[in-house]
C-alpha positions as CSV (number, residue, x, y, z in Angstrom):
1,M,0.0,0.0,0.0
2,S,1.4,3.4,-1.0
3,E,1.8,6.3,1.4
4,P,-0.7,9.2,1.2
5,R,0.5,11.8,-1.2
6,A,1.3,15.1,0.4
7,P,-0.4,18.1,-1.3
8,E,2.0,19.9,-3.6
9,N,0.8,23.4,-2.9
10,K,-1.5,25.5,-0.8
11,Q,-4.3,25.5,-3.3
12,E,-4.4,21.7,-3.3
13,E,-4.3,21.8,0.5
14,R,-7.4,24.1,0.6
15,R,-9.2,21.8,-1.8
16,E,-8.7,18.9,0.5
17,G,-10.2,20.9,3.3
18,R,-7.1,20.8,5.5
19,P,-6.5,23.7,7.9
20,Q,-3.6,25.9,7.1
21,E,-1.7,28.4,9.1
22,S,-1.6,32.1,8.2
23,G,-1.3,35.4,9.9
24,A,-4.6,34.8,11.7
25,R,-5.5,31.5,13.5
26,V,-7.9,29.5,11.3
27,L,-9.9,26.5,12.6
28,Y,-11.6,24.2,10.1
29,A,-11.6,27.0,7.5
30,R,-13.7,29.3,9.8
31,R,-12.3,32.4,11.1
32,L,-13.0,33.1,14.8
33,M,-14.6,36.5,15.8
34,P,-12.4,38.4,18.2
35,A,-13.9,38.8,21.7
36,G,-13.9,42.6,21.4
37,R,-16.1,42.4,18.3
38,V,-18.6,40.1,20.0
39,L,-18.9,42.6,22.9
40,V,-19.5,45.4,20.5
41,V,-22.3,43.5,18.8
42,I,-23.9,42.7,22.1
43,L,-23.8,46.3,23.2
44,V,-25.2,47.6,20.0
45,T,-28.0,45.1,20.1
46,L,-28.9,46.2,23.7
47,L,-28.7,49.8,22.8
48,A,-31.1,49.3,19.8
49,W,-33.5,47.4,22.0
50,T,-33.4,50.1,24.7
51,V,-34.1,52.9,22.1
52,L,-37.0,50.9,20.6
53,Y,-38.7,50.2,23.9
54,A,-37.7,53.3,25.8
55,P,-41.3,54.7,26.1
56,T,-42.5,51.3,27.6
57,L,-39.5,51.1,30.0
58,K,-40.1,54.7,31.0
59,R,-43.8,54.1,31.8
60,A,-42.8,51.0,33.9
61,A,-40.3,53.2,35.8
62,E,-42.9,55.9,36.4
63,A,-45.2,53.3,38.0
64,S,-42.5,51.9,40.3
65,P,-42.2,52.9,43.9
66,L,-40.4,56.1,44.7
67,G,-36.7,55.8,45.5
68,A,-33.2,56.0,44.1
69,R,-33.7,53.2,41.6
70,R,-36.8,54.9,40.1
71,A,-35.0,58.3,39.9
72,V,-31.9,56.8,38.2
73,S,-34.1,54.9,35.7
74,L,-36.1,57.9,34.8
75,A,-33.0,60.1,34.4
76,F,-31.6,57.6,32.0
77,L,-34.8,56.7,30.1
78,K,-36.5,60.1,29.7
79,P,-34.1,61.5,27.0
80,I,-34.0,58.2,25.2
81,A,-37.8,57.9,25.2
82,A,-38.1,61.5,23.8
83,I,-35.7,60.6,21.0
84,S,-37.6,57.4,20.3
85,D,-41.0,59.3,20.1
86,W,-39.5,62.1,18.0
87,I,-38.1,59.8,15.2
88,G,-41.1,57.4,15.5
89,L,-39.2,54.3,16.7
90,D,-41.9,53.6,19.3
91,E,-44.4,53.1,16.4
92,L,-42.0,50.7,14.8
93,A,-41.8,48.7,18.0
94,D,-45.6,48.6,18.2
95,S,-45.7,47.3,14.6
96,M,-43.2,44.6,15.4
97,E,-45.1,43.5,18.4
98,R,-48.4,43.3,16.5
99,A,-46.7,41.4,13.7
100,V,-45.8,38.6,16.1
101,G,-49.3,38.6,17.7
102,R,-48.4,40.4,20.9
103,E,-49.6,43.7,22.5
104,R,-47.0,45.9,24.2
105,G,-47.3,46.3,27.9
106,R,-48.8,42.9,28.5
107,P,-47.4,41.6,31.8
108,G,-46.0,38.1,32.2
109,G,-47.9,36.6,29.2
110,A,-51.3,37.4,30.8
111,F,-54.0,38.7,28.4
112,V,-54.4,42.4,29.1
113,P,-56.3,44.2,26.4
114,A,-56.0,48.0,26.0
115,P,-58.8,50.1,27.4
116,E,-61.3,51.6,24.9
117,D,-62.0,55.3,24.8
118,I,-64.6,56.4,27.3
119,P,-67.9,56.1,25.3
120,L,-70.3,59.0,25.3
121,T,-73.9,58.2,26.2
122,P,-76.3,59.0,23.3
123,K,-78.5,62.0,23.8
124,G,-81.9,61.2,25.3
125,D,-80.4,58.1,27.0
126,E,-78.4,59.9,29.7
127,D,-78.9,60.2,33.5
128,P,-81.8,57.8,33.9
129,H,-81.3,57.9,37.6
130,G,-82.1,61.5,38.2
131,G,-79.1,62.1,40.6
132,N,-76.5,64.8,40.2
133,G,-74.1,63.6,42.9
134,G,-73.6,67.2,44.2
135,K,-71.8,70.1,42.6
136,D,-68.6,68.2,41.8
137,G,-70.0,64.8,41.3
138,D,-68.3,63.5,44.4
139,G,-71.3,62.8,46.7
140,A,-73.4,59.7,47.2
141,T,-77.0,59.7,46.1
142,A,-80.0,58.1,47.8
143,E,-80.1,54.4,47.4
144,A,-82.5,53.2,44.7
145,D,-84.4,49.9,44.7
146,S,-82.8,48.1,41.7
147,I,-80.9,48.4,38.5
148,R,-83.3,49.5,35.7
149,A,-84.6,46.9,33.2
150,P,-82.8,47.3,29.9
151,T,-84.3,47.1,26.4
152,P,-82.5,46.7,23.0
153,D,-83.1,50.4,22.4
154,R,-81.9,51.5,25.8
155,K,-79.2,49.1,26.8
156,L,-77.8,48.7,30.3
157,R,-74.4,50.4,30.6
158,V,-71.7,48.5,32.5
159,A,-68.3,50.1,33.1
160,I,-65.4,47.8,34.3
161,V,-62.6,49.8,35.8
162,G,-59.3,49.1,37.6
163,D,-55.9,47.6,36.8
164,S,-54.8,44.7,34.5
165,L,-57.2,42.3,36.3
166,A,-60.1,44.7,35.4
167,A,-58.7,44.9,31.8
168,G,-59.0,41.1,31.4
169,L,-62.4,41.0,33.2
170,G,-63.8,43.8,31.0
171,Y,-62.8,42.0,27.8
172,F,-64.3,38.6,28.7
173,A,-67.4,40.2,30.4
174,E,-68.6,40.7,26.9
175,R,-68.9,37.0,26.6
176,V,-71.2,36.9,29.7
177,F,-73.4,40.0,29.3
178,L,-75.7,39.8,26.3
179,S,-74.8,42.5,23.8
180,R,-78.4,43.1,22.7
181,L,-79.2,44.3,26.2
182,V,-75.9,45.4,27.7
183,R,-73.2,47.8,26.6
184,V,-69.9,46.9,28.3
185,S,-67.1,49.4,28.5
186,G,-63.7,48.0,29.5
187,Q,-61.7,50.7,31.3
188,G,-58.9,48.7,32.9
189,R,-55.4,50.3,32.9
190,I,-52.3,48.2,33.5
191,S,-49.9,49.2,36.4
192,T,-52.5,51.5,38.0
193,G,-54.1,51.7,41.4
194,L,-55.0,54.1,44.2
195,A,-51.5,54.5,45.6
196,R,-50.0,56.7,42.9
197,P,-52.3,59.4,41.6
198,D,-49.1,61.2,40.4
199,Y,-48.8,58.3,37.8
200,F,-52.5,57.7,37.1
201,N,-55.4,59.5,38.8
202,W,-58.3,57.1,39.2
203,P,-60.7,59.6,40.9
204,Y,-60.3,62.0,38.0
205,T,-60.8,59.2,35.5
206,M,-63.7,57.7,37.4
207,R,-65.5,61.1,37.3
208,R,-65.0,61.3,33.5
209,I,-66.4,57.8,33.1
210,V,-69.5,58.8,35.2
211,E,-70.0,62.0,33.3
212,R,-69.5,60.6,29.8
213,F,-70.8,57.1,30.0
214,D,-73.3,57.4,32.9
215,P,-73.1,53.7,33.8
216,D,-75.9,51.8,35.5
217,L,-73.4,49.3,37.0
218,V,-69.7,49.8,37.8
219,I,-67.4,46.9,38.5
220,V,-64.2,47.8,40.2
221,M,-61.2,45.5,40.5
222,L,-57.8,47.0,41.5
223,G,-55.3,46.9,44.3
224,E,-52.6,44.6,43.0
225,N,-50.3,47.6,42.3
226,D,-50.9,49.2,45.7
227,H,-48.4,47.2,47.7
228,Q,-46.4,50.4,48.3
229,S,-46.4,53.8,50.1
230,L,-49.2,56.2,49.2
231,Q,-48.3,59.4,47.3
232,N,-50.5,62.4,46.4
233,A,-51.1,63.8,43.0
234,H,-47.9,65.8,43.3
235,G,-45.8,62.8,44.1
236,D,-45.4,63.6,47.8
237,R,-45.6,60.8,50.3
238,E,-48.8,60.7,52.4
239,A,-48.5,57.3,54.1
240,Q,-45.6,54.9,54.4
241,I,-46.5,51.3,53.7
242,G,-46.3,49.2,56.9
243,T,-47.3,52.1,59.2
244,S,-50.5,52.9,61.0
245,E,-51.2,55.8,58.7
246,W,-51.5,53.5,55.6
247,P,-54.8,51.8,56.2
248,P,-57.0,54.8,57.0
249,T,-55.4,56.8,54.1
250,Y,-56.0,54.0,51.7
251,R,-59.6,53.5,53.0
252,E,-60.4,57.1,52.4
253,R,-59.2,56.7,48.8
254,V,-61.4,53.6,48.3
255,L,-64.4,55.5,49.8
256,R,-63.8,58.4,47.5
257,M,-63.8,56.1,44.5
258,M,-67.1,54.6,45.7
259,R,-68.7,58.0,46.1
260,I,-67.7,59.1,42.7
261,A,-68.8,55.9,41.0
262,T,-72.3,56.1,42.7
263,S,-72.7,59.9,42.3
264,R,-75.2,59.6,39.5
265,G,-77.1,56.6,40.8
266,A,-75.0,53.7,39.5
267,K,-74.6,50.5,41.5
268,V,-71.1,49.3,42.2
269,I,-69.7,45.8,42.6
270,W,-66.2,46.1,44.1
271,A,-64.2,42.9,43.5
272,G,-61.5,42.1,46.0
273,L,-58.1,40.8,45.2
274,P,-57.9,37.0,44.4
275,I,-55.4,34.9,46.3
276,S,-52.0,35.0,44.6
277,A,-49.4,32.3,44.2
278,D,-46.8,34.8,45.7
279,F,-47.2,34.2,49.4
280,R,-45.2,37.4,50.1
281,L,-48.2,39.6,49.0
282,R,-50.9,37.7,50.7
283,D,-51.0,39.4,54.1
284,H,-51.1,42.9,52.5
285,S,-53.7,41.7,50.0
286,R,-55.9,40.4,52.8
287,R,-55.7,43.8,54.6
288,Q,-56.7,45.5,51.4
289,N,-59.7,43.2,51.0
290,E,-60.7,44.0,54.5
291,I,-60.6,47.7,53.6
292,F,-62.7,47.1,50.5
293,A,-65.3,45.1,52.3
294,F,-65.6,47.6,55.1
295,A,-65.9,50.5,52.8
296,A,-68.6,48.7,50.8
297,S,-70.5,48.0,54.0
298,I,-70.8,51.7,54.9
299,S,-71.5,53.0,51.4
300,N,-74.9,53.1,49.6
301,D,-75.3,51.2,46.4
302,V,-72.0,49.3,46.8
303,A,-71.5,45.5,47.3
304,Y,-68.3,43.6,47.8
305,F,-67.4,40.5,45.8
306,D,-65.0,38.2,47.7
307,A,-62.7,36.9,44.9
308,W,-60.2,35.6,47.5
309,D,-62.7,33.2,49.1
310,R,-64.4,32.3,45.8
311,F,-61.2,31.2,44.0
312,R,-59.0,29.7,46.8
313,E,-58.5,26.0,47.5
314,P,-60.5,24.4,50.3
315,G,-57.4,24.5,52.6
316,N,-57.2,28.4,52.2
317,G,-54.2,28.2,49.9
318,Y,-53.7,29.1,46.3
319,T,-55.0,27.0,43.4
320,A,-55.0,27.6,39.7
321,Y,-58.1,25.5,39.3
322,F,-61.9,25.9,39.9
323,R,-64.3,23.1,40.6
324,E,-67.7,23.4,39.0
325,G,-69.9,20.3,39.5
326,R,-67.8,17.4,38.4
327,R,-65.4,19.5,36.3
328,V,-62.1,20.8,37.4
329,I,-61.1,23.8,35.3
330,L,-57.8,25.7,34.9
331,I,-58.7,29.4,35.5
332,R,-55.4,31.1,36.3
333,E,-52.4,32.2,34.2
334,G,-48.9,31.0,34.9
335,D,-48.0,34.2,36.7
336,G,-50.1,33.1,39.7
337,L,-52.2,36.3,39.7
338,H,-54.2,36.9,36.5
339,F,-57.0,34.8,35.2
340,N,-57.1,33.0,31.8
341,A,-60.0,33.4,29.4
342,V,-62.2,30.8,31.2
343,G,-61.3,32.3,34.6
344,Y,-62.3,35.8,33.6
345,T,-65.5,34.5,32.1
346,I,-66.3,32.7,35.4
347,L,-65.4,35.8,37.4
348,A,-67.7,38.0,35.3
349,R,-70.5,35.5,35.7
350,E,-70.1,35.3,39.5
351,I,-70.1,39.1,39.7
352,A,-73.3,39.3,37.6
353,K,-75.0,36.8,39.9
354,L,-74.1,39.0,42.9
355,A,-75.6,42.0,41.1
356,V,-78.8,40.0,40.8
357,E,-78.8,39.4,44.5
358,E,-77.8,42.8,45.7
359,F,-79.3,45.2,43.1
360,G,-82.0,43.3,41.2
361,L,-80.0,43.0,38.0
362,S,-82.2,41.2,35.5
363,P,-81.0,37.6,35.0
364,R,-81.8,37.8,31.3
365,T,-79.0,40.3,30.8
366,F,-76.3,37.6,31.0
367,Q,-75.6,34.0,30.4
368,T,-74.4,31.5,33.0
369,A,-72.9,28.8,30.6
370,I,-69.1,28.9,30.1
């Protein structure tokens, strides 16, 4: 057997696929990228992502608790967000998200639809209650007997307000309430609550909803973003979380929301926070629910829906499932807080049932099947 023939020149060596030595190190005919160039590529990619999503990151920073971390984040993000808005990169990011079937601002994969514009009640169909709620629309009216009976020409108006939980509830409530008799307006805003009116002012927005939409029934679900100190509209701290000042200050904010919501005769169902998979938030969420329940008990035309008790496991712990008859149904998202489509549908149905019991809502305005 003859010995393998050595290649006569470099060209033949390349044809046979053998590595060769040159000024730069070559491995299997592929040139390695220098580490410095890899670092530059990573930094440029991160910078491009930051510029594209600067407005979203800025909104998230604005909603975060006050402190050095928030201040530094805003100082860094504000000029970048301004540049992104000016050259239209935020619109490009929106288009990219929609192209892959996502909505920007959706937390943790949970379904959080954007709120619709506050609808305007048609002329001749406004203020069926006869109440004016006082000069500034911030006073409770006398308690009426029941919610009016709707007709196809004069639909019942239901406003669903609050945070991302309310956003999901508002979307799927349209599956429960019958559209020929009920007009549902979803007014949920992500990352909002009663703790930070400097970021989003719910009393002001609630008053606009009452004045423009004039709802017959208001469903409120918020509080998940209120695990923090309470600020006023100017960003000054009013009550430190964990102190004795926090509960009464928060209770007054809840009562004010209830007064505004009922100021023109609407009924209110205030849904408490559901139990969360995050045990660190449970004690504070329970205290919030106690405040919601107490405020509802001393307010006219307001009823409290106990979402915690309705959707917990029999042993008082968290469960992602709901038992209905012989069926066991998955109702919660993977984040351990939000509901999935079936869960929101069940939640809307249970709230509607409470409105029947408390305020005489006509059972023919919604369906019970899921």
